[in-house]
C-alpha positions, 0 to 999 in steps of 0.5 A: 439242208439246201441252204447248207449245201449252197453255202458249202458250194460257195465255200469250196471256191474260197477255202483254198485261198483263205487257207493260203492266206492264213498259212502265209501269216506264219507256220501253222499246224492243221488243227490250229489252222482249223481253229483259226478258220472257225474263229473267222466264222468258217465253222462248217470246216471239218478235218475231212475237208481241211486235211485233203485240201492241205494234201492237195496244196502240198502236192501242188507245191504251194505249201510244204509241211514239216513234222515236229514233236509236240509236248502235248501228244502226237507229232504235228505237221507245220505248214508254210507257203512256198514261193508258188503258194505266195503267188497263189495267195496274191492271185486269190486276193486280187481275184477276190477283190474283183469278184467282191466288187462285181457282186457288190455292184449287182446287189447295189443295182438290184436295191435301187 
């Protein structure tokens, strides 16, 4: 249980950036986005985590949503990045690269 809690805390720090990068690949609706996250290994992400994050990103005007009819059931809200969202995704990529390099240096030094 404690391991899952630690992973959850780490995930919160990167999930927003990953969501922006995935949406940046093309319009996507919520369930499809969750499936894509699961395919990348983020299997602990559930609707109760993802949908509030999408609402937050929409409120911050980093993404915009467009409701469309679906042939398979209820309407779907498709999301795409705004100019602000593109910049936030780019900032995340840069910050992630820096953090990854810093953590790698610490791990490598520890293993000497």
